[in-house]
N, C-alpha and C positions, 0 to 999 in steps of 0.2 A: 774543526778537526780535519786535517788533510787525509788523503787516501792511505798514506803510509801509517798514520796513527790508527786508522780504522782496522787495518789488517794486522798490525803488530802493536797492540796496546802496551804501554809501559808497565802497567800493574793491573791486578785484580783485587777487589775488596771481598774477602770471604767473611760473611756475617755470622757463620756458625749458628749458635742457639740463642741469639739475641732477641728472637721473636717470642721467646717464652721466658721472660725475666723471673717469674715466680719460681721457676724450677732450676735456676742457675746453680745455687749452692748444693742442693741434693744431687743434681747430675754431676757436678764437679767431684763430689765425694765418691759417688758410685763409679765414675770412670777412673778416678785415681786408684781406687781399690782394685778394679778390674785390671788396670795396667800393671800394678805391683804384683798381684797374684799371678798374672800371665808371665811376667818376667821371672818370678821365683819358680813357678812350676816348670817352665821350659828350661831354665838354667839347671834345675834339679835333675831333669832328665839327661841333659848333656853331661853333667859332672858324674852322675851315678853310672851311666852307661860307659863312659870313658874309663872309670876306675874299676869296673867289674868285668873281667875277661869273659865270664860265661854269658854276658849280655851282648857279646860281639857276634850277633846273629843277623841275618837279613832283616828281620822285623825291626830290630832296634837300630840297625844301620839306617833304614828309611825314616824311622822315628826321630833320630838325631837330626836328620836333614829337615824334617818337618818342624822340629823345635827351634832350630836355628832360623828357619824361615819365619816362624811366628814372632820371634824376638825382633827380627829386622822389620817385619810387616807392621807390627804395632808401633815400633819406634819411629817409623816414617810418618805415622798419622796421629798418634796419641798426644805427643807434646803440644802440637798445634791445637788439637781438640781441647786440651786442658786450658790452654791460654785463652781460648775463646770466652771462657766464663769470667774473665777479668777485663776483657776488651769488647767494645761494641763491634769491632771488625778488625781483621788482620790484612794488611797490605802485603801482597806477594808479587814479585815481578813475573812477567810473562814466562821467562826462562825457568824460574823457580817452580811455577805452576806446572809447566810441561814436565819438569824433572820429577815432581811429586806424582803426577799422573803416570809417568813411565814406570817408576818403581812400583806403584800400586798395581798397575795392570800386569807387570812382570811377575810380581810375587803372588798375585791372585791366581794367575795361570799355573804357576809352580805348585801352589797349594792344591789346586784341583787335580793336577797330574800325580802328585805324591799320594793323595788320598786314593786315587785310582790304582796306582802301583801297589799300595799297601793292601787294598782289597784283593788284588790278584795274589799277593804274597800269602795272605790268609787262606785264600782258596787252595793254593798249592799245598800249604802246610796241613790243611784239614782233609782235603780230598785226595791228595797224593803224598802222604807222609813219607813213604819209603823212597820216593824220588825227589823229596824236597831239596836236599842239599845239592843234588845234581842239577836240578832245574834252576834253582836260585843260587848259583855259585857266585863267587866274588866278582868275576868279570861281568856277569849279567846284572848284578846289583849296581855296579859302577856305571854301566851303560844306561840303565834305567834312571838312575839319579841324575847323571849328567844330561841325559836327554830331556828330563823334566825342566832342569834349569835352562837348557839351551832353547827349548820351545817357548819358555816364558819370555825370553829376550826377543825371539823371532815374532811372537804374537804382539808384543807391546809396541815394537818399533813402527809398523805401518800406521797404527792409530795416532801416534805422536806426529808423524809426518803429515797426515791429513788434518789434524787439529791445528798444526802450526800454520796451515794455509787458509784457515777459516777467519772471516772478518767478525769483529765484535763491535758493531756500531750502535746496537741497541742499548747495551749496558755493559759495564765492567764489574758489576756486583754479582757475586756467586752466592746464591742462597743455599749454602751447604756448609759442612764443617771441614771440607778439603776440596782440592781441585778434582772433582768427580766428573767423569766423562759426559754423562747425560746432562749434568748441570751446566757444563760449558757449552754444549750444543744448544741448550735451551736459550741462552742469551746471544746466540750468534744471529747475524743478519744475512749469512750466506746460505746457499743451498747445501744442506747437510746430507743429501741423498747418498753420496759416496761413503760418508762416515757411518750412516745407519746401515748401509749394505755390508760394510766391513764388520760392524757389530754383530749382525745376523750370522755372517759366515763364521766369525769367531765363536759365536754362541753355539752353533751346530757342531763345529769341529772340537772346540775346547770345552764346551759345556755339556751339550746333550749327549754326544758320543761317549765321553767318560762316564756320565751318569748311567747310561745304559749298561756299560761294561761293569760298573760297580754293582748294579742291581742283579746282573747275570751272575757275578761272582758270589754275591751273598745268597742268591737263590740256590746255587749249587751247594754252598756251605750249609744252608738250612736243611737241604735234603740229606746231607751227610749227618747233621746233628740229629735228625729224626731217627737215625739208625742206632743212636746211643741208647743203651738199655737203662742206664741209671737215670732216674728222674731228676736228681739233684744236679748231675753233670749236664743233663739236657737243659735244665732251667738256667744254669750258670752260663752255658754257651749261648743260649738265646738272649739272655740279658745283655751280654757283651755285644752281640751282633746288633741288637736293637739300639743300644747306645750309639754305636758307630753310625748306623743308618739314620738315626735321628739327626745327628749333626750334618751328615751328608745331604739329607733331604732338605733341611733348613737352609743350608748354604745354597744348593742348586735352585730351590724354589724362589729364594729372594733374588738371586742373580737373573733367573729367567724373567721374573716379574719386572725387574728393573731394565734389563737390556734387550729383551726379545719383544719390544713393542715400540711403536713410533714415538719420536721425541715430542710430538704434539700432545700426547696423552700423559706427559710427565707431570707428576704431582710432587711438589717440593717436600711437603710434610711426610707423605708416605715414603718417598725415597730416602729421606733422612733416617727414618725408623728402620727401613729395610737394610740400609747401609750399615747401621749399628750391629745388625745380626751377624754379618760376616767380618766386620772390622773388629768387633769386641767379643762376641759370643764364641765364635769358632776357635780363635787362638786360646781362649780361656778353657774351653771344653776339651780340647785335644789332650792336654796333659792328664786331666782327670780320667778321661775315658780310656786312653791307651796305656796309661801307666799306674795311676794312683788306684785304679780298680783291678790292677793286674797283680796276682799273688807273687809271681816270679820277681817282678820289679820291686815290690814291697820288701821281699826277703833281701834282695840286693841292697836296698836302701838301708835296712836295719844293719846289715853287715858293714856297710860303709860308715855308719854312725859309730858302731863299736870300734872300728879300726881307728877312728879319730879320737 
């Protein structure tokens, strides 16, 4: 194999879950159900919010962005994941692998930033209710949403540039269910110090910093909730906050475990499992937590059903 082929392989073989044949059918059924429920749940949010004018608020504005993102997010990864259960491996070109990685990193970044923006929105709504519509006006919401999408593109691009210059002479077999960043670096025969440094920088700026901001927002929200005299109202508010934080902590914990450590410590089995948490669990939980447990949304949904 000449030097050109080493640095620019024609294809990668993604082996998916072929190392656990006894679980192929149960996993296929489970992932198919998750995929369909996630699509239905997020499409329900988009259509209900669009058709009900009283849901045209900052909270639901950001939620529609999150729902649209989750639909795109799982559609980039799930079809290939499902195909793995009928094939021993899937061949993808080097360009296709980089494109999948680019969209994955882009949308994962946007997911994190939107969750952060939504935590800030809830903080303003609960802690500064009289100034809510002034602070979270239409222009601010547009800029926050656009900024989230823009930063996603900016964060993903340098990773792709660095990966495109990495050599893959050891193997072209990716032991994962998609072109995941650490799985690619694991099979590289190049010095990946620059790649790992960029991952740490992104982890601090895009991962740890938003997580701290979310925790601060919910801490202030919790302090405001404690002032509520009604026990039922307090319990309901804490239940909602706990649900939000559960998803956020799960997402950030798995991301930090995967990306904030040296590639040499990479564990294929562990990383596959952790990847499933933010690839499958988070997009599925978002509609349940943010809407299907929300009284206002359920009323709007029943109103839409009556109208049809």
